[in-house]
N, CA, C and O atoms as a printed pandas DataFrame, in Angstrom:
     atom_number atom_name residue_name chain_id  residue_number  x_coord  y_coord  z_coord
0              1         N          SER        A               1  116.624  197.973  137.690
1              2        CA          SER        A               1  117.818  198.891  137.322
2              3         C          SER        A               1  119.071  198.398  138.082
3              4         O          SER        A               1  118.930  197.601  139.010
4              5         N          PHE        A               2  120.156  198.798  137.758
5              6        CA          PHE        A               2  121.474  198.370  138.267
6              7         C          PHE        A               2  121.963  199.570  139.224
7              8         O          PHE        A               2  122.038  200.751  138.882
8              9         N          ASP        A               3  122.297  199.015  140.552
9             10        CA          ASP        A               3  122.817  200.138  141.455
10            11         C          ASP        A               3  124.300  199.705  141.705
11            12         O          ASP        A               3  124.506  198.727  142.423
12            13         N          PRO        A               4  125.279  200.349  141.177
13            14        CA          PRO        A               4  126.643  199.944  141.335
14            15         C          PRO        A               4  127.100  200.069  142.911
15            16         O          PRO        A               4  128.110  199.493  143.316
16            17         N          ARG        A               5  126.352  200.792  143.678
17            18        CA          ARG        A               5  126.772  200.957  145.080
18            19         C          ARG        A               5  126.133  199.780  145.958
19            20         O          ARG        A               5  126.446  199.622  147.138
20            21         N          TYR        A               6  125.327  199.070  145.372
21            22        CA          TYR        A               6  124.745  197.820  146.154
22            23         C          TYR        A               6  125.627  196.896  146.568
23            24         O          TYR        A               6  126.343  196.340  145.735
24            25         N          ASP        A               7  125.718  196.572  147.989
25            26        CA          ASP        A               7  126.711  195.601  148.477
26            27         C          ASP        A               7  126.227  194.163  148.121
27            28         O          ASP        A               7  125.137  193.682  148.429
28            29         N          THR        A               8  127.247  193.550  147.404
29            30        CA          THR        A               8  126.950  192.152  146.911
30            31         C          THR        A               8  128.087  191.231  147.502
31            32         O          THR        A               8  129.159  191.618  147.966
32            33         N          LEU        A               9  127.650  189.977  147.395
33            34        CA          LEU        A               9  128.602  188.951  147.968
34            35         C          LEU        A               9  129.528  188.608  146.857
35            36         O          LEU        A               9  129.181  188.783  145.689
36            37         N          PRO        A              10  130.789  188.087  147.201
37            38        CA          PRO        A              10  131.770  187.833  146.054
38            39         C          PRO        A              10  131.361  186.486  145.439
39            40         O          PRO        A              10  130.701  185.671  146.082
40            41         N          LEU        A              11  131.750  186.282  144.237
41            42        CA          LEU        A              11  131.414  184.995  143.572
42            43         C          LEU        A              11  131.850  183.799  144.346
43            44         O          LEU        A              11  131.152  182.787  144.278
44            45         N          GLU        A              12  132.909  183.806  145.059
45            46        CA          GLU        A              12  133.445  182.715  145.864
46            47         C          GLU        A              12  132.417  182.145  146.834
47            48         O          GLU        A              12  132.390  180.956  147.149
48            49         N          PHE        A              13  131.509  183.142  147.320
49            50        CA          PHE        A              13  130.395  182.691  148.226
50            51         C          PHE        A              13  129.437  181.785  147.552
51            52         O          PHE        A              13  128.946  180.869  148.213
52            53         N          PHE        A              14  129.114  181.943  146.286
53            54        CA          PHE        A              14  128.140  181.098  145.609
54            55         C          PHE        A              14  128.690  179.799  144.902
55            56         O          PHE        A              14  127.962  178.928  144.427
56            57         N          GLU        A              15  130.095  179.779  144.893
57            58        CA          GLU        A              15  130.699  178.737  144.162
58            59         C          GLU        A              15  130.343  177.312  144.714
59            60         O          GLU        A              15  130.051  176.458  143.877
60            61         N          PRO        A              16  130.341  176.973  146.055
61            62        CA          PRO        A              16  129.936  175.677  146.545
62            63         C          PRO        A              16  128.518  175.358  146.172
63            64         O          PRO        A              16  128.216  174.200  145.886
64            65         N          MET        A              17  127.562  176.406  146.157
65            66        CA          MET        A              17  126.155  176.030  145.829
66            67         C          MET        A              17  126.150  175.722  144.332
67            68         O          MET        A              17  125.543  174.706  143.994
68            69         N          VAL        A              18  126.695  176.400  143.463
69            70        CA          VAL        A              18  126.711  176.181  142.095
70            71         C          VAL        A              18  127.333  174.830  141.749
71            72         O          VAL        A              18  126.821  174.154  140.857
72            73         N          ARG        A              19  128.449  174.387  142.433
73            74        CA          ARG        A              19  129.011  173.121  142.247
74            75         C          ARG        A              19  128.117  172.003  142.664
75            76         O          ARG        A              19  128.066  170.940  142.045
76            77         N          ARG        A              20  127.415  172.267  143.727
77            78        CA          ARG        A              20  126.500  171.235  144.263
78            79         C          ARG        A              20  125.339  170.891  143.148
79            80         O          ARG        A              20  125.053  169.756  142.767
80            81         N          VAL        A              21  124.779  172.025  142.744
81            82        CA          VAL        A              21  123.695  171.934  141.679
82            83         C          VAL        A              21  124.184  171.237  140.431
83            84         O          VAL        A              21  123.434  170.429  139.883
84            85         N          PHE        A              22  125.359  171.482  139.950
85            86        CA          PHE        A              22  125.939  170.857  138.758
86            87         C          PHE        A              22  126.729  169.669  138.975
87            88         O          PHE        A              22  127.363  169.229  138.016
88            89         N          SER        A              23  126.790  169.054  140.146
89            90        CA          SER        A              23  127.593  167.950  140.417
90            91         C          SER        A              23  127.316  166.656  139.745
91            92         O          SER        A              23  128.173  165.874  139.333
92            93         N          THR        A              24  125.889  166.499  139.669
93            94        CA          THR        A              24  125.433  165.383  138.921
94            95         C          THR        A              24  124.236  165.713  137.996
95            96         O          THR        A              24  123.283  166.378  138.402
96            97         N          PRO        A              25  124.319  165.229  136.749
97            98        CA          PRO        A              25  123.285  165.673  135.760
98            99         C          PRO        A              25  121.943  164.905  136.168
99           100         O          PRO        A              25  121.907  163.745  136.579
100          101         N          LYS        A              26  120.908  165.703  135.993
101          102        CA          LYS        A              26  119.621  165.267  136.461
102          103         C          LYS        A              26  119.080  164.362  135.200
103          104         O          LYS        A              26  118.579  163.254  135.391
104          105         N          ARG        A              27  119.218  164.904  133.971
105          106        CA          ARG        A              27  118.837  164.186  132.792
106          107         C          ARG        A              27  119.983  164.390  131.827
107          108         O          ARG        A              27  120.544  165.476  131.687
108          109         N          SER        A              28  120.302  163.286  131.166
109          110        CA          SER        A              28  121.366  163.420  130.184
110          111         C          SER        A              28  121.087  162.369  129.156
111          112         O          SER        A              28  120.661  161.258  129.470
112          113         N          ILE        A              29  121.347  162.756  127.844
113          114        CA          ILE        A              29  121.267  161.830  126.769
114          115         C          ILE        A              29  122.466  160.909  126.742
115          116         O          ILE        A              29  122.554  160.031  125.884
116          117         N          TYR        A              30  123.461  161.110  127.740
117          118        CA          TYR        A              30  124.620  160.134  127.726
118          119         C          TYR        A              30  124.403  159.225  128.939
119          120         O          TYR        A              30  125.318  158.437  129.179
120          121         N          LEU        A              31  123.302  159.213  129.762
121          122        CA          LEU        A              31  123.083  158.260  130.793
122          123         C          LEU        A              31  121.932  157.354  130.371
123          124         O          LEU        A              31  121.008  157.824  129.708
124          125         N          PRO        A              32  121.956  156.102  130.723
125          126        CA          PRO        A              32  120.855  155.279  130.464
126          127         C          PRO        A              32  119.678  155.641  131.142
127          128         O          PRO        A              32  119.764  156.054  132.298
128          129         N          SER        A              33  118.531  155.536  130.549
129          130        CA          SER        A              33  117.242  155.944  131.034
130          131         C          SER        A              33  116.889  154.967  132.097
131          132         O          SER        A              33  117.225  153.787  131.993
132          133         N          GLU        A              34  116.185  155.442  133.174
133          134        CA          GLU        A              34  115.630  154.567  134.221
134          135         C          GLU        A              34  114.226  154.295  133.862
135          136         O          GLU        A              34  113.462  155.170  133.453
136          137         N          GLY        A              35  113.881  152.945  134.040
137          138        CA          GLY        A              35  112.614  152.453  133.732
138          139         C          GLY        A              35  112.409  151.722  132.568
139          140         O          GLY        A              35  111.288  151.290  132.300
């Protein structure tokens, strides 16, 4: 369930982590395959 009183972190806290995860594609049809 959702508790509106729950103390949460602002989105700005998570932005560096999200950017790190999406900084380089792991698999892409636009990149040459390795192997």
